[in-house]
MARSEMAR-667444 format. One line per field, with one value per residue (C-alpha): residue number from 1; residue in three letters; x, y, z. Coordinates in Angstrom, 1 decimal. Example, Ala and Ser with C-alpha at 12.3 -4.5 7.8 and 13.67 -1.06 7.14 Angstrom:
<pts>
k <- c(1 / 2)
r <- c(Ala / Ser)
u <- c(12.3 / 13.7)
v <- c(-4.5 / -1.1)
w <- c(7.8 / 7.1)
</pts>
This chain:
<pts>
k <- c(1 / 2 / 3 / 4 / 5 / 6 / 7 / 8 / 9 / 10 / 11 / 12 / 13 / 14 / 15 / 16 / 17 / 18 / 19 / 20 / 21 / 22 / 23 / 24 / 25 / 26 / 27 / 28 / 29 / 30 / 31 / 32 / 33 / 34 / 35 / 36 / 37 / 38 / 39 / 40 / 41 / 42 / 43 / 44 / 45 / 46 / 47 / 48 / 49 / 50 / 51 / 52 / 53 / 54 / 55 / 56 / 57 / 58 / 59 / 60 / 61 / 62 / 63 / 64 / 65 / 66 / 67 / 68 / 69 / 70 / 71 / 72 / 73 / 74 / 75 / 76 / 77 / 78 / 79 / 80 / 81 / 82 / 83 / 84 / 85 / 86 / 87 / 88 / 89 / 90 / 91 / 92 / 93 / 94 / 95 / 96 / 97 / 98 / 99 / 100 / 101 / 102 / 103 / 104 / 105 / 106 / 107 / 108 / 109 / 110 / 111 / 112 / 113 / 114 / 115 / 116 / 117 / 118 / 119 / 120 / 121 / 122 / 123 / 124 / 125 / 126 / 127 / 128 / 129 / 130 / 131 / 132 / 133 / 134 / 135 / 136 / 137 / 138 / 139 / 140 / 141 / 142 / 143 / 144 / 145 / 146 / 147 / 148 / 149 / 150 / 151 / 152 / 153 / 154 / 155 / 156 / 157 / 158 / 159 / 160 / 161 / 162 / 163 / 164 / 165 / 166 / 167 / 168 / 169 / 170 / 171 / 172 / 173 / 174 / 175 / 176 / 177 / 178 / 179 / 180 / 181 / 182 / 183 / 184 / 185 / 186 / 187 / 188 / 189 / 190 / 191 / 192 / 193 / 194 / 195 / 196)
r <- c(Met / Asn / Ile / Tyr / Gly / Tyr / Ile / Arg / Val / Ser / Thr / Lys / Glu / Gln / Asn / Glu / Glu / Arg / Gln / Val / Leu / Ala / Met / Arg / Glu / Phe / Gly / Ile / Pro / Glu / Glu / Asn / Thr / Val / Ile / Glu / Lys / Gln / Ser / Gly / Lys / Asp / Phe / Ser / Arg / Pro / Lys / Tyr / Arg / Arg / Leu / Val / Lys / His / Leu / Lys / Pro / Gly / Asp / Val / Leu / Val / Val / Lys / Ser / Ile / Asp / Arg / Leu / Gly / Arg / Asn / Tyr / Asp / Glu / Ile / Leu / Glu / Glu / Trp / Arg / Ser / Leu / Thr / Lys / Glu / Arg / His / Ala / Asp / Ile / Val / Val / Leu / Asp / Met / Pro / Leu / Leu / Asp / Thr / Arg / Ser / Gly / Arg / Asp / Leu / Thr / Gly / Thr / Leu / Ile / Ser / Asp / Ile / Val / Leu / Gln / Leu / Leu / Ser / Tyr / Val / Ala / Glu / Thr / Glu / Arg / Asp / Phe / Ile / Arg / Gln / Arg / Gln / Arg / Glu / Gly / Ile / Asp / Ala / Ala / Gln / Ala / Arg / Gly / Val / His / Cys / Gly / Arg / Ala / Ala / Gly / Lys / Lys / Pro / Asp / Asn / Tyr / Gly / Asp / Val / Ile / Gly / Ile / Trp / Arg / Ala / Gly / Glu / Ile / Thr / Gly / Arg / Thr / Ala / Ala / Lys / Met / Leu / Gly / Val / Ser / His / Thr / Thr / Phe / Gln / Arg / Trp / Thr / Ala / Gly / Glu / Arg)
u <- c(3.9 / 7.7 / 9.9 / 13.1 / 16.0 / 18.0 / 21.5 / 23.6 / 27.0 / 28.7 / 32.1 / 33.8 / 35.7 / 32.5 / 31.2 / 27.6 / 27.6 / 25.4 / 22.7 / 23.1 / 22.4 / 19.4 / 17.9 / 18.6 / 17.0 / 13.9 / 13.6 / 14.5 / 15.9 / 19.5 / 18.4 / 16.0 / 18.7 / 20.4 / 23.7 / 24.9 / 28.1 / 27.3 / 26.5 / 23.0 / 23.1 / 20.4 / 18.4 / 20.4 / 21.8 / 21.7 / 21.0 / 18.3 / 16.6 / 16.5 / 15.1 / 12.3 / 11.4 / 10.7 / 8.4 / 4.7 / 1.7 / 1.8 / 5.6 / 7.7 / 10.9 / 13.0 / 15.9 / 17.8 / 17.5 / 16.1 / 19.6 / 20.3 / 17.4 / 18.9 / 20.3 / 18.4 / 15.4 / 13.2 / 14.1 / 13.5 / 10.0 / 9.3 / 10.7 / 8.6 / 5.5 / 6.3 / 6.8 / 3.8 / 1.2 / 2.2 / 3.7 / 1.5 / 4.5 / 5.1 / 8.2 / 9.7 / 12.5 / 13.9 / 15.4 / 12.1 / 9.0 / 6.7 / 7.9 / 6.2 / 3.5 / 2.2 / 0.2 / -1.3 / -3.0 / -5.7 / -5.5 / -3.6 / -1.1 / -0.5 / 0.0 / 2.5 / 4.5 / 4.6 / 5.9 / 8.5 / 9.5 / 10.0 / 12.0 / 14.3 / 14.8 / 15.8 / 18.3 / 19.7 / 20.4 / 21.8 / 24.2 / 25.4 / 26.0 / 27.9 / 30.1 / 31.0 / 31.7 / 34.0 / 35.8 / 36.4 / 37.6 / 39.9 / 41.4 / 41.8 / 43.5 / 45.9 / 46.8 / 47.5 / 50.0 / 51.6 / 50.2 / 49.4 / 45.8 / 44.6 / 46.3 / 50.1 / 51.7 / 52.9 / 56.6 / 57.9 / 59.5 / 63.2 / 62.5 / 60.5 / 63.2 / 63.7 / 60.0 / 59.3 / 62.1 / 60.6 / 57.1 / 58.4 / 60.0 / 56.6 / 57.6 / 54.9 / 51.5 / 50.7 / 48.7 / 51.6 / 53.9 / 51.6 / 51.5 / 55.3 / 55.5 / 52.8 / 50.5 / 47.1 / 46.8 / 45.4 / 48.5 / 50.7 / 48.9 / 49.3 / 53.0 / 53.6 / 51.4 / 53.3 / 56.3 / 55.8)
v <- c(-7.4 / -7.5 / -7.9 / -9.9 / -10.3 / -13.5 / -13.3 / -16.4 / -17.1 / -20.5 / -19.5 / -16.8 / -15.7 / -14.9 / -11.4 / -10.8 / -7.1 / -7.6 / -9.2 / -6.5 / -3.8 / -5.6 / -5.8 / -2.2 / -1.2 / -3.3 / -1.3 / -3.9 / -2.4 / -3.5 / -5.0 / -7.3 / -8.6 / -11.9 / -12.8 / -16.4 / -17.8 / -21.5 / -24.0 / -24.2 / -28.0 / -28.2 / -26.0 / -26.9 / -23.4 / -21.8 / -18.2 / -19.2 / -21.5 / -18.7 / -16.3 / -18.8 / -19.2 / -15.4 / -15.5 / -14.8 / -15.0 / -12.1 / -11.6 / -11.5 / -13.3 / -11.8 / -13.5 / -12.3 / -15.5 / -19.0 / -20.5 / -18.2 / -19.9 / -23.3 / -25.7 / -29.0 / -29.4 / -31.4 / -29.3 / -26.0 / -27.1 / -28.4 / -25.3 / -23.1 / -25.1 / -24.9 / -21.2 / -20.3 / -22.9 / -23.6 / -20.4 / -18.3 / -16.1 / -14.6 / -15.1 / -12.7 / -13.8 / -10.5 / -12.0 / -13.7 / -11.5 / -14.5 / -15.9 / -13.3 / -14.9 / -11.5 / -11.3 / -13.6 / -15.9 / -17.0 / -20.5 / -19.4 / -17.3 / -20.2 / -22.7 / -20.4 / -19.7 / -23.5 / -24.3 / -21.6 / -22.6 / -26.2 / -25.2 / -22.8 / -25.3 / -27.9 / -25.5 / -24.5 / -28.2 / -29.0 / -26.0 / -27.3 / -30.7 / -29.0 / -27.1 / -30.3 / -32.0 / -29.1 / -29.2 / -32.9 / -32.6 / -29.7 / -31.8 / -34.8 / -32.7 / -31.1 / -34.5 / -35.9 / -33.0 / -34.0 / -31.2 / -32.1 / -31.2 / -30.8 / -29.7 / -29.7 / -32.5 / -31.3 / -31.1 / -33.4 / -31.5 / -31.7 / -33.9 / -36.5 / -39.1 / -38.9 / -39.0 / -41.9 / -43.9 / -43.5 / -44.3 / -47.5 / -48.6 / -48.4 / -45.8 / -43.3 / -43.5 / -42.3 / -39.4 / -38.3 / -38.5 / -36.4 / -33.8 / -33.8 / -33.2 / -30.5 / -32.3 / -34.0 / -37.7 / -38.3 / -36.7 / -38.7 / -41.9 / -41.0 / -40.3 / -43.5 / -45.9 / -49.1 / -47.8 / -49.9)
w <- c(34.5 / 34.5 / 31.4 / 31.8 / 29.4 / 29.2 / 27.6 / 27.1 / 25.7 / 25.7 / 26.9 / 29.0 / 26.0 / 24.0 / 24.0 / 25.0 / 24.1 / 21.0 / 23.1 / 25.8 / 23.2 / 21.9 / 25.4 / 26.1 / 22.8 / 23.7 / 26.9 / 29.4 / 32.7 / 33.4 / 36.8 / 34.9 / 32.5 / 33.3 / 31.7 / 31.8 / 30.4 / 29.9 / 27.2 / 25.8 / 25.6 / 28.3 / 30.7 / 33.8 / 34.1 / 37.5 / 36.5 / 34.0 / 36.5 / 39.1 / 36.5 / 35.5 / 39.2 / 39.3 / 36.3 / 37.2 / 34.9 / 32.4 / 32.8 / 29.6 / 28.9 / 26.1 / 24.2 / 21.2 / 19.3 / 20.0 / 20.3 / 23.2 / 25.0 / 24.3 / 21.7 / 22.4 / 20.1 / 22.5 / 25.5 / 23.8 / 22.9 / 26.4 / 28.0 / 25.7 / 26.6 / 30.3 / 30.3 / 28.2 / 29.3 / 32.9 / 34.1 / 31.7 / 30.9 / 27.4 / 25.4 / 22.8 / 20.4 / 19.1 / 15.9 / 15.0 / 15.4 / 14.7 / 18.0 / 20.2 / 22.3 / 23.4 / 20.2 / 17.6 / 20.2 / 17.8 / 16.2 / 13.1 / 15.1 / 17.4 / 14.5 / 12.7 / 15.9 / 16.7 / 13.2 / 13.4 / 16.9 / 15.9 / 12.8 / 14.7 / 17.6 / 15.0 / 13.5 / 16.9 / 17.8 / 14.3 / 14.6 / 18.0 / 16.4 / 13.5 / 16.0 / 17.8 / 14.5 / 13.3 / 16.6 / 16.3 / 12.7 / 13.7 / 16.5 / 14.2 / 11.5 / 14.1 / 15.6 / 12.0 / 11.7 / 14.9 / 17.0 / 20.6 / 21.6 / 25.1 / 28.2 / 28.2 / 30.1 / 33.4 / 33.9 / 36.6 / 39.4 / 40.3 / 43.3 / 41.2 / 41.3 / 45.1 / 45.9 / 43.4 / 45.1 / 48.5 / 47.1 / 45.3 / 48.6 / 50.1 / 52.7 / 51.6 / 49.9 / 46.4 / 47.9 / 50.1 / 47.2 / 45.1 / 47.8 / 48.1 / 44.3 / 44.4 / 42.0 / 42.2 / 43.0 / 39.5 / 37.9 / 40.1 / 39.1 / 35.4 / 35.8 / 37.6 / 35.6 / 35.3 / 37.4 / 40.5)
</pts>
């Protein structure tokens, strides 16, 4: 039986140290701990998928909280079922002792853990929806104040006028013009929309 820890944060800027400490305190060897910096919107995460492929019957997967496993209600429930029923691995959610499949396998224990799992999975997905809603509201409020959101518009290079003249004359393609300007073809198309 092997014990594996799975740590997930959504962005490169987020710090995973709290989860690392929890895994260490639980006694998971560093070489059995997987850290992934990717959204929990689904389970299409390369490091997670590789970890799951290594799980054998009797192995244990440990996560700090259910939202570190994922944030999609239906997918969390399906993944839980797949890990515990098909792979016959156990799952431990450190922040919720009721979600420890190593014990309480009688009917009452299973019922309680299923109810708690469904509730926490719902909360995880709802929180993801709230985050997206708050981001949208923040962007809308900033735009209402005249703040530009998103990537800054690229400054056109000094040779823009010369290159655009050659392009308009049909002497070079848009892709060649983009290369001469040192930008992507998409940026060139955006700059020249309606100019020809």
